[in-house]
SERO-4910 file (N, C-alpha, C, O; in steps of 0.05 Angstrom, whole numbers):
BEGIN
 pado doro    nc1    nc2    nc3   cac1   cac2   cac3    cc1    cc2    cc3    oc1    oc2    oc3
  Met    A   1322   1556   3784   1310   1583   3784   1283   1583   3770   1266   1600   3776
  Ala    A   1279   1565   3752   1254   1565   3737   1230   1557   3755   1208   1566   3750
  Asn    A   1235   1540   3774   1214   1531   3792   1214   1545   3818   1225   1535   3838
  Gln    A   1203   1569   3818   1201   1584   3843   1174   1598   3844   1159   1597   3824
  Ile    A   1168   1611   3865   1142   1624   3868   1143   1649   3851   1154   1670   3859
  Ser    A   1131   1648   3828   1129   1671   3810   1108   1664   3790   1099   1642   3787
  Ile    A   1099   1685   3775   1079   1681   3754   1094   1675   3728   1111   1690   3720
  Lys    A   1086   1653   3716   1098   1645   3690   1083   1659   3667   1060   1667   3670
  Pro    A   1095   1661   3644   1082   1672   3621   1056   1656   3615   1055   1632   3618
  Gln    A   1035   1671   3608   1009   1659   3601    996   1645   3625    979   1628   3621
  Glu    A   1004   1653   3649    992   1641   3673    976   1663   3687    985   1686   3689
  Ser    A    954   1656   3698    936   1675   3711    942   1675   3741    949   1655   3753
  Val    A    940   1699   3753    942   1701   3782    916   1694   3796    915   1690   3820
  Asp    A    894   1694   3780    868   1688   3790    863   1658   3788    860   1648   3766
  Leu    A    862   1644   3810    858   1615   3810    830   1607   3799    827   1585   3789
  Lys    A    811   1625   3800    784   1619   3790    783   1621   3759    766   1608   3747
  Asn    A    801   1636   3747    802   1640   3718    830   1634   3708    845   1652   3702
  Pro    A    838   1608   3707    865   1602   3698    869   1607   3668    849   1609   3653
  Gly    A    893   1610   3660    899   1615   3632    907   1644   3626    910   1660   3644
  Met    A    908   1650   3600    917   1676   3592    895   1697   3598    872   1691   3598
  Arg    A    904   1722   3603    886   1744   3608    874   1752   3581    887   1751   3561
  Pro    A    848   1760   3581    836   1769   3556    848   1797   3549    860   1810   3565
  Tyr    A    843   1805   3524    852   1832   3516    837   1853   3532    815   1848   3540
  Pro    A    850   1875   3537    836   1897   3552    811   1906   3537    809   1904   3513
  Lys    A    791   1916   3553    767   1927   3540    775   1950   3522    793   1965   3528
  His    A    760   1953   3501    763   1974   3481    790   1973   3466    798   1993   3453
  Ser    A    804   1950   3467    828   1948   3451    820   1942   3422    799   1930   3416
  Val    A    836   1952   3403    831   1948   3375    855   1935   3361    877   1940   3369
  Pro    A    850   1919   3341    872   1907   3327    886   1927   3310    875   1948   3302
  Ile    A    911   1922   3303    926   1939   3285    915   1935   3257    914   1912   3248
  Pro    A    908   1957   3243    897   1954   3216    918   1947   3196    942   1952   3200
  Gly    A    909   1936   3173    928   1932   3151    933   1902   3146    919   1885   3157
  Val    A    952   1897   3129    960   1871   3121    982   1861   3139   1001   1876   3145
  Ser    A    980   1836   3148   1002   1825   3163   1018   1805   3146   1007   1796   3125
  Ser    A   1042   1800   3153   1058   1782   3137   1075   1764   3155   1085   1773   3176
  Leu    A   1078   1739   3147   1094   1720   3162   1118   1711   3145   1128   1689   3149
  Val    A   1127   1728   3127   1149   1721   3109   1175   1722   3125   1180   1741   3139
  Lys    A   1191   1701   3121   1216   1698   3137   1241   1706   3122   1261   1713   3135
  Asp    A   1241   1706   3095   1265   1712   3080   1258   1722   3052   1235   1722   3044
  Met    A   1279   1730   3037   1275   1742   3011   1263   1721   2991   1246   1729   2975
  Gly    A   1271   1696   2994   1260   1676   2976   1230   1674   2978   1216   1672   2957
  Ala    A   1220   1674   3002   1191   1673   3006   1177   1699   2998   1154   1698   2989
  Ser    A   1190   1721   3001   1177   1747   2995   1173   1750   2965   1154   1763   2956
  Glu    A   1191   1739   2949   1189   1742   2920   1164   1730   2909   1154   1738   2888
  Lys    A   1153   1710   2922   1129   1696   2913   1103   1710   2921   1081   1702   2912
  Gln    A   1105   1730   2938   1081   1744   2947   1068   1761   2925   1082   1772   2908
  Leu    A   1042   1763   2926   1028   1781   2908   1019   1805   2924   1013   1803   2948
  Asn    A   1018   1828   2911   1010   1853   2924    980   1852   2931    963   1851   2914
  Pro    A    974   1852   2957    946   1850   2966    931   1877   2965    907   1877   2969
  Ile    A    945   1899   2961    934   1925   2962    929   1935   2933    947   1937   2917
  Pro    A    903   1940   2926    898   1950   2899    911   1977   2894    912   1994   2912
  Ala    A    921   1981   2870    936   2006   2863    916   2028   2855    917   2038   2833
  Asp    A    898   2035   2874    880   2056   2869    892   2083   2875    915   2084   2885
  Asp    A    878   2105   2871    889   2132   2875    897   2136   2904    918   2149   2909
  Lys    A    882   2126   2923    888   2130   2951    914   2117   2958    931   2128   2972
  Ser    A    918   2092   2949    942   2077   2955    966   2090   2942    987   2093   2955
  Val    A    964   2099   2918    986   2112   2903    993   2138   2917   1017   2145   2919
  Ala    A    973   2154   2925    979   2179   2938    993   2175   2965   1013   2189   2971
  Leu    A    984   2156   2981    997   2150   3006   1025   2139   3001   1044   2147   3015
  Gly    A   1028   2122   2981   1054   2111   2974   1073   2133   2965   1097   2132   2971
  Gly    A   1063   2154   2951   1079   2176   2943   1090   2192   2967   1113   2201   2967
  Lys    A   1072   2197   2986   1081   2211   3010   1102   2196   3025   1122   2207   3034
  Leu    A   1098   2170   3028   1117   2153   3042   1143   2151   3027   1165   2151   3039
  Phe    A   1142   2149   3000   1166   2149   2984   1183   2174   2988   1207   2172   2991
  Gln    A   1169   2197   2988   1184   2222   2992   1197   2223   3019   1219   2235   3022
  Ile    A   1185   2212   3039   1197   2212   3066   1220   2193   3068   1242   2200   3078
  Tyr    A   1216   2168   3060   1235   2147   3066   1254   2140   3043   1276   2131   3047
  Cys    A   1246   2145   3018   1261   2135   2995   1277   2156   2980   1298   2150   2969
  Thr    A   1267   2181   2979   1280   2201   2963   1308   2208   2972   1324   2216   2955
  Pro    A   1315   2206   2997   1343   2213   3004   1363   2196   2988   1384   2207   2980
  Cys    A   1358   2171   2982   1376   2155   2967   1368   2152   2937   1384   2155   2920
  His    A   1342   2147   2932   1333   2141   2905   1325   2166   2890   1322   2165   2865
  Gly    A   1323   2189   2903   1316   2214   2890   1286   2215   2884   1272   2195   2885
  Tyr    A   1276   2239   2877   1247   2242   2872   1239   2227   2847   1216   2218   2845
  Ser    A   1257   2223   2828   1250   2209   2803   1253   2179   2806   1245   2164   2789
  Gly    A   1266   2170   2828   1270   2141   2832   1294   2130   2817   1297   2105   2816
  Lys    A   1311   2147   2806   1333   2137   2789   1359   2132   2805   1379   2127   2794
  Gly    A   1357   2135   2832   1381   2130   2848   1399   2155   2850   1423   2152   2856
  Asp    A   1387   2178   2846   1403   2203   2845   1397   2221   2869   1399   2246   2867
  Gly    A   1390   2210   2892   1384   2226   2916   1410   2237   2928   1432   2228   2921
  Leu    A   1407   2256   2946   1430   2269   2958   1446   2250   2975   1471   2251   2974
  Val    A   1433   2233   2990   1448   2213   3006   1459   2191   2988   1482   2183   2992
  Gly    A   1444   2183   2969   1453   2162   2950   1478   2170   2935   1495   2153   2929
  Ala    A   1482   2196   2930   1506   2205   2916   1531   2201   2932   1553   2200   2921
  Lys    A   1529   2199   2958   1552   2196   2976   1559   2167   2982   1579   2161   2994
  Leu    A   1542   2148   2973   1546   2120   2978   1565   2108   2958   1567   2117   2935
  Leu    A   1580   2088   2966   1599   2074   2948   1583   2059   2926   1591   2060   2903
  Leu    A   1562   2045   2934   1545   2032   2915   1521   2050   2909   1507   2058   2928
  Lys    A   1515   2055   2884   1493   2072   2877   1467   2058   2882   1465   2034   2876
  Pro    A   1447   2071   2894   1421   2058   2898   1408   2050   2872   1414   2061   2851
  Phe    A   1391   2030   2874   1377   2019   2850   1362   2042   2835   1351   2059   2848
  Asp    A   1362   2040   2809   1345   2057   2792   1318   2043   2791   1316   2022   2778
  Leu    A   1299   2054   2805   1272   2041   2806   1257   2043   2780   1236   2030   2777
  Thr    A   1267   2058   2761   1253   2061   2735   1266   2044   2714   1256   2043   2691
  Ala    A   1288   2030   2720   1302   2014   2700   1287   1989   2693   1270   1979   2709
  Asp    A   1292   1978   2669   1278   1954   2660   1283   1930   2679   1265   1914   2684
  Gln    A   1307   1929   2690   1314   1907   2709   1295   1908   2733   1286   1887   2742
  Thr    A   1289   1931   2743   1272   1934   2766   1243   1929   2758   1228   1917   2774
  Lys    A   1235   1938   2735   1208   1933   2725   1201   1904   2722   1179   1895   2726
  Glu    A   1222   1888   2716   1218   1859   2712   1216   1844   2739   1206   1822   2739
  Arg    A   1224   1856   2761   1223   1844   2787   1194   1843   2796   1177   1859   2789
  Ser    A   1188   1823   2813   1161   1821   2823   1156   1841   2845   1175   1852   2857
  Asp    A   1131   1847   2851   1124   1865   2873   1135   1853   2899   1144   1868   2917
  Gly    A   1133   1827   2901   1143   1813   2925   1173   1817   2930   1182   1820   2952
  Phe    A   1188   1817   2908   1217   1822   2910   1222   1850   2922   1239   1853   2940
  Ile    A   1209   1870   2911   1213   1897   2920   1204   1899   2949   1218   1912   2966
  Trp    A   1182   1887   2956   1172   1887   2983   1192   1874   3002   1197   1884   3024
  Gly    A   1203   1852   2993   1223   1838   3009   1248   1854   3013   1260   1854   3035
  Tyr    A   1256   1868   2992   1280   1885   2994   1276   1908   3014   1294   1915   3030
  Met    A   1252   1919   3014   1245   1940   3034   1243   1928   3062   1250   1941   3081
  Thr    A   1235   1903   3064   1231   1890   3090   1258   1881   3102   1263   1887   3125
  Phe    A   1274   1868   3086   1299   1856   3096   1324   1873   3091   1345   1868   3103
  Gly    A   1322   1892   3073   1345   1909   3066   1363   1895   3046   1357   1873   3036
  Gly    A   1385   1908   3039   1403   1897   3019   1432   1905   3024   1439   1910   3047
  Ala    A   1447   1908   3003   1476   1914   3005   1480   1940   3021   1495   1940   3041
  Val    A   1468   1961   3013   1471   1987   3027   1444   1997   3037   1442   2016   3052
  Met    A   1422   1984   3029   1396   1992   3037   1389   1980   3064   1391   1956   3068
  Pro    A   1380   1997   3083   1372   1986   3109   1344   1974   3107   1329   1979   3088
  Ser    A   1337   1958   3127   1310   1947   3129   1291   1968   3138   1297   1984   3156
  Tyr    A   1268   1969   3125   1247   1988   3133   1224   1974   3146   1202   1986   3148
  Ala    A   1227   1950   3155   1206   1935   3168   1197   1947   3194   1173   1945   3201
  Asn    A   1214   1961   3208   1207   1974   3233   1195   2002   3228   1182   2013   3246
  Asp    A   1200   2014   3205   1192   2041   3199   1165   2042   3184   1149   2060   3188
  Leu    A   1161   2023   3166   1137   2022   3150   1123   1995   3155   1135   1974   3156
  Ser    A   1097   1997   3159   1081   1973   3162   1080   1957   3136   1088   1968   3115
  Ala    A   1071   1933   3137   1070   1916   3112   1052   1930   3092   1059   1931   3068
  Thr    A   1030   1941   3100   1012   1955   3082   1025   1980   3070   1022   1985   3046
  Glu    A   1039   1995   3086   1053   2019   3076   1073   2012   3055   1077   2026   3036
  Arg    A   1088   1990   3059   1107   1981   3039   1094   1974   3013   1104   1981   2991
  Trp    A   1071   1961   3014   1056   1955   2989   1047   1981   2976   1047   1983   2951
  Asn    A   1038   2001   2991   1030   2027   2980   1054   2040   2966   1050   2052   2944
  Val    A   1077   2039   2977   1101   2050   2964   1106   2036   2937   1113   2049   2917
  Ile    A   1103   2010   2937   1107   1995   2912   1086   2003   2891   1092   2006   2868
  Asn    A   1061   2007   2900   1040   2017   2881   1048   2044   2869   1044   2049   2845
  Tyr    A   1059   2062   2885   1069   2087   2875   1091   2084   2855   1091   2096   2834
  Val    A   1111   2067   2862   1134   2063   2844   1124   2052   2817   1132   2061   2796
  Arg    A   1106   2032   2818   1096   2019   2794   1079   2038   2777   1083   2040   2753
  Lys    A   1061   2052   2790   1041   2069   2775   1052   2096   2766   1045   2106   2745
  Val    A   1069   2108   2782   1079   2135   2777   1107   2135   2765   1111   2143   2742
  Leu    A   1126   2125   2781   1154   2128   2772   1160   2111   2748   1174   2120   2729
  Gln    A   1151   2086   2747   1157   2068   2725   1141   2074   2700   1147   2063   2679
  Asn    A   1121   2091   2702   1106   2099   2678   1114   2126   2668   1101   2137   2650
  Gly    A   1136   2137   2679   1147   2162   2669   1131   2187   2678   1136   2208   2667
  Gln    A   1112   2184   2697   1098   2207   2706   1115   2222   2726   1134   2211   2738
  Ser    A   1108   2247   2730   1123   2263   2750   1115   2255   2778   1093   2245   2783
  Ala    A   1134   2258   2796   1130   2250   2824   1107   2267   2836   1104   2291   2830
  Val    A   1093   2255   2855   1071   2269   2869   1084   2288   2889   1101   2280   2905
  Ala    A   1075   2313   2888   1085   2332   2907   1070   2330   2934   1046   2328   2934
  Val    A   1085   2330   2955   1073   2329   2982   1069   2357   2992   1088   2373   2993
  Thr    A   1045   2365   2998   1039   2391   3008   1037   2390   3039   1027   2370   3049
  Pro    A   1047   2410   3052   1044   2410   3081   1015   2410   3090    998   2421   3077
  Ala    A   1010   2397   3112    982   2395   3123    973   2423   3130    988   2439   3141
  Ala    A    947   2428   3125    935   2453   3132    932   2456   3162    926   2436   3176
  Lys    A    937   2479   3172    935   2483   3201    909   2496   3209    904   2500   3232
***
């Protein structure tokens, strides 16, 4: 079945221009940081490539409130409404044990998931996950109050 009259992957239908088709005109690359990390062990060694500036922390705060507060709560202590119903309590992101973990470990946990935590690799881009980590490190772990998300102006 493999050897029949059909177009194979990376094969051109134009005999004058063999090979892969070029990208469409006006196509743009996906912005942000890409990652080729395959497992938790490799993710722990990563360094955060996104500087923890105000813009990153603000975006991370918005994303945290959308994706993380149901389980971890607004304070990050694992006291969210969904987290209260789980058999295993979500991690306290403000605890010393979590503060001692590398940014790569937290990024890997968000990427691959854990005991009760789902993977957020399909929901958050690699850059967005780093922004969430910047928010957790700069705001929640420093005892500051959580950033309030205001609805967008119409």
